[in-house]
C-alpha positions in Angstrom: 2.4 40.5 -3.4 4.9 38.3 -1.6 4.8 34.4 -2.1 5.5 32.8 1.5 5.9 29.3 2.7 3.8 27.4 5.2 2.5 24.0 6.0 -0.5 22.3 7.2 -1.7 18.9 8.4 -2.4 18.0 4.7 0.8 19.4 3.2 3.3 22.1 2.7 2.5 24.9 0.5 3.1 28.4 -0.9 0.6 31.3 -0.6 -0.1 34.8 -1.0 -2.9 37.3 -0.5 -4.0 38.8 -3.8 -5.0 42.4 -4.5 -8.6 41.1 -4.1 -7.9 39.9 -0.5 -8.3 36.2 -1.4 -5.7 33.7 -0.3 -4.1 32.0 -3.3 -2.3 28.6 -2.5 0.1 26.3 -4.6 1.6 23.0 -3.4 5.1 22.6 -2.5 7.0 21.9 -5.7 8.6 18.9 -4.3 5.3 17.2 -3.6 4.5 14.3 -5.8 0.9 14.1 -4.9 -0.3 17.2 -3.5 -3.5 17.0 -1.4 -6.9 18.3 -2.6 -7.5 19.7 0.8 -5.3 22.6 0.0 -8.3 23.9 -1.9 -10.2 24.6 1.4 -7.5 27.2 2.7 -8.9 30.2 1.1 -11.8 29.8 3.5 -9.5 30.6 6.3 -9.6 34.4 5.6 -12.6 36.6 6.5 -15.2 33.9 6.2 -18.6 34.9 7.8 -18.2 31.8 10.2 -15.0 33.5 11.8 -15.2 34.7 15.5 -14.7 38.3 15.2 -14.4 39.4 18.8 -14.5 37.9 22.4 -17.9 36.8 23.1 -19.7 35.8 26.4 -22.8 33.6 26.4 -25.8 35.8 27.7 -26.9 33.5 30.2 -23.3 33.1 31.7 -22.8 36.9 31.6 -26.2 37.7 33.4 -26.3 34.8 35.9 -22.6 33.8 36.5 -21.2 30.4 36.5 -23.1 27.1 36.9 -24.9 24.4 35.0 -27.0 25.7 32.2 -29.2 24.2 29.5 -28.6 27.6 27.7 -25.4 26.4 26.3 -25.8 25.9 22.5 -29.0 27.8 22.5 -28.3 31.4 24.0 -27.1 34.5 22.1 -23.5 35.9 22.6 -22.5 39.3 23.6 -19.2 40.6 22.4 -17.0 42.2 25.0 -13.6 43.8 25.1 -10.5 41.6 25.4 -9.6 43.1 28.8 -13.0 42.1 30.1 -13.0 38.6 28.6 -9.5 38.0 30.0 -10.5 39.3 33.4 -13.5 36.9 33.5 -11.4 33.8 32.4 -8.7 34.6 35.1 -11.5 35.3 37.7 -13.3 32.0 37.0 -10.2 29.9 37.0 -9.1 31.4 40.2 -12.5 30.7 41.8 -12.5 27.0 40.7 -8.8 26.5 41.9 -9.7 27.9 45.3 -13.0 26.2 45.9 -12.6 22.8 44.1 -8.9 22.3 43.3 -7.0 22.2 40.0 -8.5 18.7 39.2 -11.9 20.5 38.8 -10.5 21.9 35.5 -10.6 19.7 32.4 -7.8 20.7 29.9 -9.5 19.0 27.0 -8.2 20.5 23.9 -8.2 17.2 21.8 -7.7 18.1 18.1 -5.7 19.2 15.1 -5.7 22.9 15.2 -2.3 23.6 13.7 0.8 21.9 12.1 3.0 24.4 13.9 5.0 23.2 16.6 5.0 26.4 18.8 1.4 27.5 18.2 0.2 24.0 18.8 -3.0 24.8 20.7 -3.1 21.7 23.0 0.6 22.4 24.1 -0.2 26.1 24.7 -3.3 25.3 26.8 -1.5 22.5 28.8 1.6 24.6 29.4 -0.6 27.4 30.7 -2.5 25.2 33.0 0.5 23.5 34.4 1.7 27.1 35.3 -1.4 27.6 37.5 -1.4 24.1 39.3 -2.4 21.6 36.7 -5.6 20.1 35.3 -7.4 16.8 34.9 -6.1 15.4 31.4 -6.8 12.9 29.0 -5.1 9.6 27.7 -5.3 8.2 24.2 -6.9 9.3 21.0 -10.1 8.9 19.1 -8.0 7.7 16.2 -6.4 4.7 17.7 -7.0 4.8 21.5 -7.9 1.1 21.5 -4.6 0.0 19.8 -2.8 2.4 21.9 -3.5 0.5 25.0 -4.0 -3.0 23.6 -0.7 -3.3 21.5 1.5 -3.0 24.7 -0.1 -6.3 26.0 0.5 -7.9 22.6 3.7 -6.7 21.3 4.9 -4.4 24.0 5.6 -1.1 21.9 2.4 0.4 20.5 4.4 3.3 18.8 6.7 0.9 16.8 3.4 -0.6 15.2 1.4 2.6 15.0 4.2 4.9 13.7 7.1 2.5 12.5 5.4 0.2 9.8 7.5 -1.7 7.2 8.6 0.7 4.5 6.8 0.8 1.4 9.7 0.1 -0.9 10.4 -3.1 1.2 6.7 -4.1 0.7 6.8 -3.4 -3.2 10.0 -5.4 -3.6 9.2 -8.5 -1.4 5.5 -8.9 -0.7 3.7 -11.4 -2.9 0.2 -11.3 -1.4 -1.2 -8.2 0.4 -4.3 -8.9 2.6 -5.7 -5.4 3.5 -8.3 -5.5 6.2 -10.1 -2.2 5.8 -8.2 -1.6 2.7 -5.7 1.5 2.2 -8.0 4.5 1.6 -5.9 7.0 -0.4 -8.1 9.8 0.9 -6.5 9.5 4.3 -2.9 9.7 3.0 -3.2 13.4 2.6 -3.0 13.8 6.2 -0.1 13.5 8.8 0.2 15.3 12.2 2.5 18.3 11.4 2.0 17.8 7.6 4.2 16.0 5.0 6.0 18.0 2.4 6.2 15.0 0.0 3.1 12.8 -0.1 4.7 9.6 -1.2 2.1 7.0 -0.2 -0.3 7.8 -3.1 2.7 7.3 -5.3 3.3 3.9 -3.7 -0.3 2.9 -4.3 0.3 3.7 -7.9 3.3 1.4 -7.9 1.3 -1.2 -6.2 -1.2 -1.2 -9.0 1.6 -1.7 -11.6 3.3 -4.4 -9.4 2.8 -8.2 -9.5 1.7 -8.1 -5.8 -1.7 -9.7 -5.4 -4.2 -7.8 -3.3 -7.1 -9.0 -1.3 -9.3 -6.3 -0.2 -11.3 -7.3 3.1 -13.9 -4.3 3.3 -17.5 -3.5 2.7 -16.2 -0.4 0.7 -14.7 -0.9 -2.7 -13.3 2.6 -2.3 -11.0 1.5 0.6 -8.3 0.9 -2.2 -8.1 2.9 -5.4 -9.9 1.4 -8.5 -6.4 1.4 -10.3 -5.5 -1.6 -8.0 -6.5 -5.0 -9.2 -8.1 -6.6 -6.1 -10.1 -9.6 -5.1 -12.8 -7.8 -3.3 -14.2 -9.7 -0.2 -17.0 -7.5 0.8 -17.7 -8.8 4.2 -20.3 -7.8 6.6 -19.0 -4.7 8.6 -17.5 -5.5 12.0 -17.0 -9.2 11.3 -13.3 -9.1 10.3 -12.3 -10.9 13.7 -14.5 -13.8 12.6 -12.9 -13.8 9.2 -9.4 -13.9 10.6 -10.4 -16.8 13.0 -11.7 -18.7 10.0 -8.4 -18.3 8.2 -6.5 -19.2 11.3 -8.6 -22.3 11.6 -7.7 -23.6 8.1 -4.0 -22.7 8.7 -4.2 -24.9 12.0 -6.2 -27.9 10.7 -4.3 -28.2 7.5 -1.0 -27.9 9.3 0.1 -24.5 7.4 0.9 -22.7 10.6 4.6 -22.3 11.4 4.8 -24.1 14.7 8.7 -23.3 14.9 8.0 -19.6 14.8 5.1 -19.9 17.3 7.3 -21.6 19.8 10.4 -19.4 19.5 8.7 -15.9 19.1 5.4 -16.1 20.9 3.6 -17.3 24.0 0.1 -18.6 24.7 -0.6 -20.0 21.2 -1.8 -23.4 22.5 -4.5 -21.7 24.7 -5.6 -19.7 21.8 -5.7 -22.9 19.7 -8.0 -24.7 21.9 -10.5 -21.8 21.5 -9.9 -22.0 17.7 -10.6 -25.6 17.4 -13.6 -25.3 19.7 -12.2 -27.3 22.6 -13.0 -24.3 25.0 -16.5 -23.7 23.8 -17.6 -26.5 21.6 -17.6 -24.3 18.5 -14.8 -24.7 16.0 -14.0 -21.3 14.4 -14.0 -23.0 11.0 -14.2 -21.4 7.5 -17.9 -22.6 7.5 -18.6 -20.9 10.8 -16.8 -17.7 9.7 -18.7 -17.7 6.3 -22.0 -17.7 8.0 -20.9 -14.6 10.1 -19.2 -12.6 7.4 -21.2 -13.6 4.4 -18.0 -14.6 2.5 -18.1 -18.1 1.1 -16.2 -20.7 3.2 -14.5 -21.9 0.0 -13.0 -18.3 -0.7 -11.7 -18.3 2.9 -10.1 -21.6 2.6 -8.6 -20.6 -0.6 -7.3 -17.2 0.8 -5.7 -19.1 3.7 -3.8 -21.5 1.6 -2.7 -18.6 -0.7 -1.4 -16.7 2.5 0.5 -19.7 3.6 2.2 -20.3 0.1 3.2 -16.7 -0.3 5.3 -14.0 1.2 2.2 -12.2 2.7 1.7 -8.9 4.5 -1.4 -8.4 6.6 -2.5 -4.7 6.9 -5.1 -3.7 9.4 -6.5 0.0 9.2 -7.0 2.0 12.3 -10.9 2.0 11.6 -11.2 -1.7 12.5 -10.5 -1.0 16.2 -13.0 2.0 16.3 -15.9 -0.4 17.1 -17.1 -2.4 20.1 -14.5 -4.9 21.0 -12.1 -3.3 18.8 -9.3 -5.0 20.4 -10.1 -8.3 18.8 -9.4 -7.6 15.1 -6.0 -6.1 16.0 -5.1 -9.1 18.2 -6.4 -11.7 15.7 -4.5 -10.0 13.0 -1.3 -10.3 14.6 -1.9 -13.7 15.6 -2.8 -14.7 12.1 0.6 -13.2 11.0 2.4 -15.1 13.7 0.9 -18.3 12.5 2.2 -17.6 9.0 5.6 -17.1 10.7 6.6 -14.2 8.6 6.8 -11.5 11.0 10.2 -9.7 10.8 10.7 -10.8 7.2 10.9 -8.1 4.4 7.5 -7.9 2.8 5.8 -10.3 5.4 4.1 -9.9 8.8 1.7 -7.2 9.6 1.1 -3.5 9.6 -1.5 -1.4 11.4 -2.4 2.0 9.8 -1.5 1.8 6.1 -4.1 4.0 4.6 -5.1 5.5 7.9 -2.3 8.3 7.8 -0.1 9.7 5.3 3.4 8.8 6.9 2.7 5.0 7.4 5.4 3.0 5.5 7.2 6.2 4.9 11.0 6.1 4.3 11.6 9.6 5.7 13.9 10.5 8.5 13.1 9.9 12.2 14.1 13.4 13.5 12.6 15.0 16.5 11.9 18.6 15.5 11.7 21.5 17.9 8.5 21.6 20.1 7.1 23.8 23.0 7.7 22.2 26.4 4.4 21.7 28.4 6.0 21.5 31.8 4.8 19.3 34.6 1.2 18.6 35.5 1.0 18.0 39.3 -2.6 16.7 39.0 -2.7 12.9 38.6 -6.4 12.7 37.4 -7.2 11.6 34.0 -9.8 10.1 31.8 -9.6 8.2 28.6 -10.1 10.7 26.0 -13.4 9.6 24.7 -15.2 9.2 28.0 -15.8 12.9 28.4 -19.5 12.6 28.4 -19.6 10.0 31.0 -17.2 12.2 33.1 -19.5 15.2 32.8 -22.7 13.4 33.3 -21.6 11.2 36.2 -19.0 12.6 38.6 -17.8 10.1 41.0 -19.0 7.1 39.0 -16.9 4.1 39.0 -15.2 2.6 35.8 -12.4 0.3 34.8 -9.6 1.0 32.5 -6.6 -1.2 31.5 -6.5 -3.1 35.0 -7.4 -0.1 37.0 -10.5 1.0 39.0 -11.0 4.6 38.7 -13.7 7.2 39.4 -14.7 10.2 37.2 -13.7 13.5 38.6 -16.1 16.5 39.3 -15.3 18.9 36.6 -16.4 22.6 37.0 -14.5 24.1 34.1 -14.0 22.7 30.6 -11.2 24.6 28.9 -10.9 23.8 25.1 -8.3 25.3 22.7 -7.8 24.1 19.1 -10.3 21.2 19.0 -13.9 20.2 18.3 -15.4 17.6 20.6 -18.6 18.0 18.6 -16.9 16.4 15.8 -14.7 13.6 17.4 -17.3 12.2 20.0 -20.3 10.0 19.7 -24.0 10.5 20.5 -24.0 14.4 20.1 -27.3 14.9 21.8 -25.8 13.1 24.9 -22.7 15.2 24.6 -24.9 18.3 24.3 -26.5 17.3 27.6 -23.1 16.9 29.2 -22.1 20.2 28.3 -24.8 21.7 30.3 -23.3 20.3 33.5 -19.9 22.3 34.2 -20.0 25.7 35.9 -18.2 27.1 32.7 -17.0 26.1 29.4 -14.2 28.2 27.8 -13.2 27.8 24.1 -10.5 29.3 21.8 -11.6 29.1 18.2 -11.2 30.8 14.9 -14.6 29.9 13.9 -18.2 29.5 15.3 -17.9 25.7 15.5 -20.4 23.6 17.5 -17.7 23.6 20.4 -17.8 27.4 20.3 -21.5 27.6 20.1 -21.7 25.3 23.3 -19.3 27.5 25.3 -19.7 30.3 27.7 -16.7 32.2 26.8 -15.4 32.3 23.4 -12.1 33.6 22.6 -11.2 34.4 18.8 -7.9 32.6 17.8 -5.8 33.2 14.7 -5.4 30.5 12.1 -2.0 29.1 11.1 -1.9 31.6 8.1 -2.2 34.4 10.5 0.9 33.8 12.6 4.6 32.8 12.5 5.7 29.1 13.4 7.6 26.2 12.1 6.1 22.7 11.2 7.2 19.2 10.2 5.4 15.9 10.4 6.5 12.6 11.5 9.2 11.3 9.0 8.9 14.5 7.1 11.7 15.6 4.6 11.7 19.2 5.7 11.2 21.5 8.6 9.1 24.4 7.0 9.2 28.1 8.1 5.4 29.1 8.5 5.5 32.7 7.7 2.5 34.9 8.3 0.7 35.2 5.2 -2.2 37.3 6.2 -3.2 39.8 9.1 -5.4 38.2 12.0 -9.2 38.4 11.2 -11.1 40.8 13.3 -9.8 40.8 16.9 -8.2 37.3 16.7 -5.2 36.8 18.8 -2.6 33.9 18.9 -3.2 31.3 21.7 0.1 32.2 23.2 -0.9 35.9 23.5 -4.2 34.8 25.0 -2.7 32.6 27.7 -0.1 35.3 28.4 -2.9 37.9 29.3 -4.5 35.4 31.5 -1.3 34.4 33.1 -0.5 38.2 33.8 -3.9 38.3 35.7 -3.1 35.2 37.7 0.7 36.0 38.5 2.0 33.1 36.4 3.3 35.2 33.3 7.0 34.8 34.3 6.5 31.0 34.4 4.4 30.7 31.2 6.4 33.1 28.9 9.9 32.9 30.5 10.2 36.5 29.4 9.8 35.7 25.6 7.7 36.9 22.7 6.4 34.3 20.3 9.2 35.1 17.8 11.7 34.9 20.5 10.3 31.4 21.4 10.8 30.3 17.8 14.4 31.4 17.8 15.1 29.9 21.1 13.5 26.4 20.3 15.1 26.3 17.0 18.7 27.3 18.3 18.3 24.8 21.1 17.7 22.2 18.5 20.3 23.1 16.0 22.9 25.8 15.5 23.6 25.4 11.7 22.1 26.9 9.6 21.1 29.7 12.0 17.6 30.5 12.5 17.8 33.6 10.5 19.1 31.7 7.5 16.5 28.9 7.9 13.8 31.5 8.1 15.0 33.3 5.0 15.4 30.1 3.1 11.8 28.9 4.1 12.8 25.4 4.8 15.5 23.0 5.9 15.8 19.6 4.5 16.1 16.7 6.9 18.0 13.4 6.2 18.2 10.0 7.3 16.0 7.8 5.0 15.6 4.0 5.6 13.9 2.4 2.5 14.8 -1.1 3.8 13.1 -0.9 7.1 11.1 -3.9 8.2 8.8 -4.0 11.4 10.4 -6.3 14.0 13.2 -7.6 11.9 15.7 -7.1 14.8 13.5 -9.2 17.1 13.2 -12.0 14.5 17.0 -12.0 13.9 17.6 -12.3 17.5 14.8 -12.2 20.1 17.2 -12.5 23.1 19.3 -9.6 22.1 16.1 -7.6 20.9 13.2 -8.7 23.1 9.9 -7.2 23.0 8.8 -5.3 26.2 6.0 -7.7 27.1 6.1 -9.7 30.3 7.1 -12.7 28.2 9.5 -10.6 26.0 7.7 -12.3 23.0 4.6 -11.8 21.1 1.7 -12.5 23.6 -1.1 -14.5 21.5 -2.4 -15.2 25.1 -1.9 -12.4 27.7 -1.9 -13.5 31.3 -2.0 -9.9 32.3 -5.1 -9.2 30.3 -6.8 -12.6 31.4 -5.8 -11.7 35.0 -8.2 -8.5 34.6 -11.2 -10.9 34.3 -12.9 -8.7 31.6 -15.7 -10.6 29.8 -15.6 -7.9 27.1 -11.8 -8.7 26.4 -10.6 -12.0 27.3 -6.8 -13.0 27.5 -6.6 -14.0 23.7 -8.4 -12.9 20.5 -12.1 -14.1 20.3 -15.1 -13.2 18.4 -17.5 -11.3 20.6 -20.8 -10.4 18.8 -21.4 -6.6 18.9 -24.6 -4.9 19.4 -24.4 -3.0 16.2 -24.1 -5.6 13.4 -26.3 -7.0 10.5 -26.4 -10.3 12.2 -27.9 -9.1 15.5 -31.4 -8.5 16.8 -31.1 -4.7 16.3 -30.9 -5.2 12.6 -34.5 -6.1 12.7 -35.3 -2.4 13.4 -32.4 -0.8 11.8 -31.5 -3.0 8.7 -28.6 -0.8 7.4 -25.0 -0.7 8.7 -23.6 2.8 8.6 -19.9 3.3 8.5 -18.9 6.7 9.7 -15.4 7.0 8.2 -13.1 9.9 7.6 -14.0 12.4 4.8 -12.2 12.8 1.6 -12.8 16.6 1.2 -11.2 17.9 4.8 -9.5 16.9 7.8 -12.2 15.7 10.3 -14.3 19.0 10.6 -11.6 21.4 9.9 -12.6 23.9 7.1 -15.8 22.3 6.3 -16.7 25.7 5.1 -14.0 25.5 2.4 -14.7 25.1 -1.3 -13.4 21.7 -1.6 -15.6 20.4 1.3 -18.7 22.3 0.1 -18.3 21.0 -3.5 -19.0 17.5 -2.3 -22.1 18.3 -0.5 -25.5 17.0 -1.9 -28.4 19.6 -1.6 -26.1 21.4 0.8 -25.6 18.5 3.1 -23.1 15.7 3.7 -23.4 12.9 1.2 -24.4 9.4 2.1 -23.5 6.5 -0.3 -26.2 3.8 -0.6 -26.3 0.6 -2.7 -28.6 0.7 -5.6 -30.7 -2.2 -4.3 -31.3 -0.4 -0.9 -32.1 2.9 -2.6 -34.6 1.3 -4.8 -36.3 -0.5 -2.0 -36.9 2.8 -0.4 -37.7 5.0 -3.4 -34.5 7.0 -3.2 -32.7 8.5 -6.1 -29.3 10.3 -6.6 -29.6 13.8 -5.0 -32.5 13.2 -2.9 -32.5 14.4 0.7 -32.8 11.5 3.0 -33.4 11.0 6.8 -31.0 8.9 8.4 -32.3 7.7 11.9 -32.0 5.2 14.8 -32.9 5.4 18.6 -30.0 7.7 19.2 -31.0 10.5 16.8 -31.4 11.5 13.3 -29.7 13.5 10.6 -30.4 14.8 6.9 -28.0 13.8 4.1 -27.8 13.9 0.4 -28.3 10.4 -1.3 -25.5 9.2 -3.7 -26.5 5.9 -5.2 -23.3 3.7 -5.7 -22.3 0.1 -6.2 -19.1 0.8 -4.3 -20.9 0.0 -1.1 -22.0 -3.6 -0.4 -25.7 -4.2 0.1 -27.4 -3.4 3.5 -24.3 -0.9 4.1 -24.2 2.9 4.0 -21.3 5.2 4.3 -21.7 8.7 5.8 -18.3 10.4 6.4 -17.7 12.4 9.6 -17.1 16.1 9.9 -20.1 17.9 8.9 -20.6 20.8 11.4 -23.2 19.9 14.0 -26.4 21.8 13.2 -29.0 20.6 15.7 -32.8 21.2 15.1 -34.5 20.3 18.2 -38.2 21.1 17.3 -38.6 19.1 14.3 -41.8 17.1 14.1 -39.8 13.8 13.5 -37.7 14.6 16.7 -34.3 16.2 17.3 -31.9 15.8 14.1 -28.7 17.4 12.6 -29.9 19.4 9.4 -26.3 19.0 7.9 -25.5 15.4 8.1 -23.2 14.7 11.0 -23.2 10.8 11.6 -22.3 11.3 15.3 -25.8 11.9 16.2 -26.5 8.4 15.3 -23.4 6.5 16.9 -23.3 5.1 20.4 -21.2 6.7 23.2 -19.9 3.2 24.3 -16.2 2.2 24.9 -14.5 -0.6 23.1 -14.0 -2.6 26.3 -13.1 -2.0 29.8 -9.3 -2.8 28.8 -8.9 0.2 26.5 -12.0 2.3 26.7 -11.4 3.3 23.1 -13.8 5.0 20.6 -16.4 3.0 18.9 -17.7 5.7 16.4 -17.0 3.9 13.2 -20.1 1.8 13.1 -23.9 2.1 13.9 -27.2 0.6 12.6 -29.8 2.9 10.9 -32.9 3.1 9.0 -33.2 5.6 5.9 -36.1 7.2 4.3 -36.5 9.8 1.6 -37.4 13.2 3.2 -40.4 14.7 1.8 -41.4 18.3 2.3 -39.4 21.4 3.2 -36.2 20.5 4.8 -34.7 22.6 7.6 -32.0 24.9 6.5 -28.4 24.2 7.1 -27.4 27.2 9.5 -23.8 26.6 10.1 -20.9 27.7 8.1 
């Protein structure tokens, strides 16, 4: 047995295949806080859910391309690789000739591999570019709202999303940390490309031992570890903007705001202040007003505002806050609140967006661009915001607005997906299921029979990252890891690169796609272009390369604060735009030109709560990355009665006759799912928490109506955008009712 190095999105590791054929994994020896998600890795080899051979859906094989309600319902027929590749090449050729390349949607949104060469999305996009391009997507489900809103506020989204103030700076200088959405340690395991050293959990331990006061603004106590002594403000979900406005009103009316900072570094404060004081609409956004909306006592809000003004205060906002209807508002209001305190750019002050949303936020690691596969140029200009896929497939030609543009959805004939699972990320899955019946053909590369594979026409078995060679490194990672092949491919699985090479050969594009290189030759080429010392051979033999350039003293926007003329922000005013004339000029009633409270459809203070009185939070799971390796032992161990666990407050459980371990039916007017009840005081009353990522397992003929037997909350969430400005994902929140499920529950059939 040989122990070999590799890495994943949840950390670097060493592994070997034992005599019994089982994968044995141990964390990288330098990792101070290894992720429990490594425990899912043994499921990557030989699991019954693996796709063993190329497979074609029976209806497509018999009847050819075209819209078909049989997707997700038909049986599959295994075929040879040659036949499968011939069919893919012929179908792509047909669609290009009859409808043009814009009729191909190169989706592939997802986190398939930490490797930089066998990055499935890059492989797919490079291939499609060599045959004339494809309709693409912009943004992410994780922070798509912020990605397009932040440029209007501070100019540079990446500086905020990926370059927050370093943790050591916070621990040394911050006196009061106000954490909107908390800092969930469960998310700190994960970073795109992986982290060799998970330092954020260590910093949370240091926070617990420090003298920093912490205010947790969240309906979930688990959004900060129990070891951190917090003042828990358990607000109504989705009302963070109102709470921020109530704090801002106190700062303004008591003269605690920094007028000099606002005048020098921002624009548009006066217009916002008129709204804040009620001059614009007759409603002062006072602490009393905010208290009525948030159910946080007004006196607590006033006390918090005064403490924020008297302390070196860091305001943090998780990505989850912008994954709701009008998600732009809490981000904009949080930055405005920080500007009113006048501490942006000071060590330990200002704001941050994403602490606890990803493992690398606040990292001191080096900013090094590691080798990656070039994708080429896409000659097709058509795109959609990433989470509007169902709208696009259901409504070709329909008009929509996005970030100041008027656009129309393209007419898609082929959906091509490699390395992702839209039936995890997307909302209103029964609507998405209908949308997937509309194209002529759906092609999927996947190692497993996920819901995306089961709703495809052509399924091509792909290797996992332990079955191929690559190199990987995350943002601000301390090492580039040589990802050795640890196991042989399962069944007939092939690397995405080899699959696309076979299709490219049939379409006359192999020379452009491969440039005459094998996978191993690409690794050597990309590495050698990036660095000559040490050599690729030495790097590969060593298993890793240390990267240098740490900056433990970094403070977000410190240069801008020191000299805003020499270091202006890339906004029209070159300053923080509390009011954006650009956004105001778009005329959007769902996103005005400054931060406002807009009442969402799904919240406990609205009329829908009369029918569905529980607010469901569909957050990230603690036992897997999204839906990846839901079949793994770590993920499976957290199931209740074989289904995803839903947390419910004791009072709400008692009112419904629900006990720990009961199977419950969670439902609203979008759909229903079964889940296993966990009764807990870590959620506030009238709130339930059901993590995303359980593999979608639809039951269409159940007497109560269609449901997911496994507990996927996205059968309950609404497929609506944040606003016309950003068209972001709103999958974090929805309203539901819950009842104990009596009788024989339908079995879980996936995994």
